[in-house]
C-alpha positions in Angstrom: 71.3 89.3 -140.3 71.7 88.3 -144.0 69.9 90.5 -146.5 66.6 89.1 -147.7 65.3 90.0 -151.1 62.0 89.2 -152.8 60.3 89.8 -156.1 57.5 92.4 -156.3 54.0 91.0 -156.3 52.7 89.8 -159.6 49.9 87.4 -160.3 49.1 85.3 -163.3 47.0 82.2 -164.2 48.3 79.0 -162.5 48.4 77.3 -165.8 51.3 79.5 -167.0 54.9 78.4 -166.5 58.1 80.4 -166.1 61.8 79.8 -166.3 63.3 78.6 -163.0 64.3 81.5 -160.8 62.3 84.2 -162.6 59.2 86.1 -161.6 56.2 86.2 -161.8 55.2 83.2 -159.7 52.0 81.1 -160.1 49.0 81.6 -157.9 45.6 79.9 -157.5 42.7 82.3 -158.4 41.1 83.8 -155.3 37.8 82.0 -155.8 39.5 78.6 -156.0 41.8 79.5 -153.0 38.8 80.4 -150.9 37.2 77.1 -151.6 40.5 75.2 -151.0 40.9 76.9 -147.6 37.4 76.1 -146.7 37.9 72.4 -147.5 41.1 72.5 -145.4 39.9 74.6 -142.5 40.6 72.0 -139.9 44.2 71.6 -141.2 44.8 75.3 -141.3 43.4 75.9 -137.8 45.6 73.0 -136.5 48.6 74.5 -138.2 48.1 78.0 -136.8 47.2 76.8 -133.3 50.4 74.6 -133.2 52.6 77.4 -134.4 51.2 79.8 -131.8 52.1 77.2 -129.1 55.6 76.7 -130.4 56.4 80.3 -131.1 56.2 81.1 -127.4 59.6 79.4 -127.0 61.3 80.8 -130.2 63.7 83.7 -130.3 65.0 83.4 -133.8 63.7 84.4 -137.2 61.3 81.8 -138.6 58.9 81.4 -141.5 56.4 78.5 -141.3 54.5 77.4 -144.4 51.7 74.9 -144.9 51.0 73.7 -148.4 48.4 71.2 -149.7 49.2 68.0 -151.6 49.5 70.0 -154.9 52.0 72.5 -153.4 49.5 75.3 -153.0 50.3 77.5 -150.0 47.3 77.3 -147.6 48.6 79.2 -144.6 51.8 80.8 -143.2 53.2 82.2 -140.0 56.4 84.0 -139.2 58.3 85.8 -136.5 57.4 89.5 -135.9 60.7 90.8 -137.2 59.8 89.4 -140.7 56.4 91.2 -140.9 57.4 93.9 -143.3 59.6 91.6 -145.4 56.9 89.0 -145.9 54.2 91.5 -146.6 56.4 92.9 -149.4 57.2 89.5 -150.8 55.4 87.3 -153.3 54.8 84.7 -150.7 51.1 84.5 -149.8 48.3 81.9 -149.6 47.5 80.6 -153.1 51.1 80.6 -154.3 52.3 77.4 -156.0 55.5 76.1 -154.5 56.1 73.7 -157.4 59.5 73.8 -159.2 57.6 75.0 -162.3 56.2 78.0 -160.5 59.2 79.2 -158.5 62.2 76.9 -159.2 63.6 74.2 -157.0 62.7 74.8 -153.4 62.3 72.7 -150.3 58.6 72.0 -150.8 59.0 71.1 -154.5 61.9 68.7 -153.6 59.9 66.9 -150.8 56.9 66.7 -153.2 59.1 64.8 -155.7 60.9 62.6 -153.2 58.1 62.2 -150.6 60.9 62.4 -148.0 61.9 65.2 -145.6 64.6 67.5 -147.1 67.0 70.2 -146.0 67.7 72.8 -148.6 70.5 75.3 -148.2 70.2 78.9 -149.6 72.4 78.2 -152.6 70.3 75.1 -153.5 67.2 77.2 -154.2 66.8 78.1 -157.9 65.0 81.3 -157.3 67.2 84.2 -156.1 64.3 85.3 -154.0 64.7 82.4 -151.6 68.5 82.2 -151.5 68.8 83.6 -148.0 66.8 80.7 -146.5 67.8 77.5 -144.8 64.7 75.3 -145.3 63.4 72.1 -143.9 60.3 70.6 -145.6 58.5 67.3 -145.1 55.3 65.5 -146.2 52.5 66.1 -143.6 50.2 63.3 -142.4 47.2 63.2 -140.2 47.1 59.6 -139.2 47.7 57.6 -142.4 46.2 60.4 -144.5 48.6 62.5 -146.6 47.3 66.1 -146.2 50.1 68.3 -147.5 53.6 69.6 -146.8 55.2 71.6 -144.0 58.1 73.9 -144.5 60.0 75.6 -141.7 62.7 78.2 -142.7 65.2 80.4 -141.1 67.9 82.9 -142.4 70.3 81.9 -139.5 72.5 79.0 -140.5 73.3 78.4 -136.8 69.7 77.6 -136.1 69.4 74.8 -138.7 69.5 72.1 -136.1 66.8 73.8 -134.0 64.8 74.3 -137.2 64.6 70.6 -137.9 63.8 69.8 -134.3 60.9 72.3 -134.3 59.6 71.0 -137.7 59.4 67.5 -136.2 57.4 68.7 -133.3 54.7 70.6 -135.3 53.0 67.5 -136.9 52.3 66.0 -133.4 50.7 69.3 -132.2 48.7 69.5 -135.4 47.5 66.0 -135.2 46.1 66.4 -131.7 44.4 69.7 -132.6 43.1 68.3 -135.9 41.6 65.3 -134.2 40.0 67.4 -131.5 38.4 69.6 -134.0 36.9 66.8 -136.0 35.7 65.0 -132.9 34.0 68.1 -131.7 32.3 68.7 -135.1 31.1 65.1 -135.3 29.6 65.3 -131.8 27.6 68.3 -132.9 26.4 66.6 -136.1 23.0 65.1 -136.1 22.6 61.5 -137.2 22.6 61.1 -141.0 20.2 58.7 -142.8 21.7 56.9 -145.8 20.1 54.5 -148.2 21.5 51.0 -148.5 23.1 52.0 -151.9 24.6 55.2 -150.5 26.2 53.2 -147.6 27.6 50.7 -150.0 29.1 53.4 -152.2 30.5 55.2 -149.1 32.2 52.0 -147.9 33.7 51.5 -151.4 35.0 55.1 -151.4 36.5 54.4 -148.0 38.1 51.3 -149.5 39.9 53.5 -152.1 37.8 52.5 -155.1 37.5 55.0 -158.0 34.2 56.0 -159.5 34.9 53.8 -162.5 35.6 50.8 -160.2 32.5 51.4 -158.2 30.4 51.6 -161.3 31.8 48.4 -162.7 31.4 46.5 -159.4 27.8 47.7 -158.9 27.0 47.5 -162.6 25.7 51.0 -162.8 26.7 54.1 -164.8 29.5 56.4 -163.6 27.2 59.3 -163.6 24.9 57.4 -161.2 27.9 56.9 -158.9 28.7 60.6 -159.1 25.1 61.4 -158.2 25.2 59.2 -155.1 28.6 60.8 -154.1 27.1 64.2 -154.4 24.2 63.3 -152.2 26.5 61.6 -149.6 28.8 64.7 -149.5 25.7 67.0 -149.0 24.4 64.8 -146.2 27.8 64.8 -144.4 28.4 68.5 -145.2 31.8 67.9 -146.9 33.3 68.6 -150.3 35.7 65.8 -150.9 36.0 62.0 -150.6 38.8 62.4 -148.0 36.6 64.5 -145.8 33.6 62.2 -146.3 35.5 59.1 -145.2 37.0 60.9 -142.2 33.7 62.2 -141.0 31.8 58.9 -141.8 34.4 56.9 -139.9 34.1 59.0 -136.8 30.3 58.6 -137.0 30.8 54.8 -137.4 29.2 54.6 -140.9 32.4 52.9 -142.3 
C-alpha cells in the first residue's frame, strides 16, 4: 500500500488564504458548520445511508467526501483501514476544498468546470493528497444542485471501480433524500399563508431575487425579506431552496 501522509491539524479563519500545497487549511467556524450541517441534514443522512449500503460490497481502501456548493466538507466516510490515518489528518467536516484553501484537488476542479473529473495523485497541488486517485462530480437532487461528491482510493488498479461506484451513489442518495423529505412533509401540519406570502413564495420558486420581487410588487426589499422570514418560519426551513422544496411537496407552489 502506498504511503499516505497528511499535515498536522491546524485551524484558521476561512477568510485567510495560503499558498497552494501548504498548510494550514481553511475551515468553517464550528458555529457556522453546525448551522450548515443542520440545513443539509437530509443530504448528509442520504449520503451516509448510501455509503453504508455500498460499503457492504467493497474490499478496497476508499474515502468518500460530501461537500456543499461552496466546497465545504459536510460529511465523510471511509474504509476501516483508514481510520487512524483520517483521524490524524486535516480532513474533517468544515474544511474548504477550494483551490485557495488546499491547492488544486478533485473537488476544486469540478467546482470550476461543473463536470465530473478524475485527478491522479501527481495532479494534486497539496503534497498531503498526492497518494490519492480521486473522482469528483457535481451532485444533484433532481434538478437542484446541492454540492459535490468525491470518491478516492490509493490503489491505482481500483480507479475504474472507483468511478463506477461514484456514479451509483447519487441514485442511492436521491431515493433516500426524497423518502426523507416525503416523510417529513407527511408529518407537517397544514400551513396558512396570506395571499401576499403565497405570491412571494411562488416568485421565490420562480427564481426571482429579493430585488426583482420588490420591483415587481412595488414594495421595499426589506418588506420582501420580512415576508421571506415569516415564510421560512412557517415552513420550518432556513433557506429558499428548502422552502421551495417543502412548499412544492405540500402543493403550495
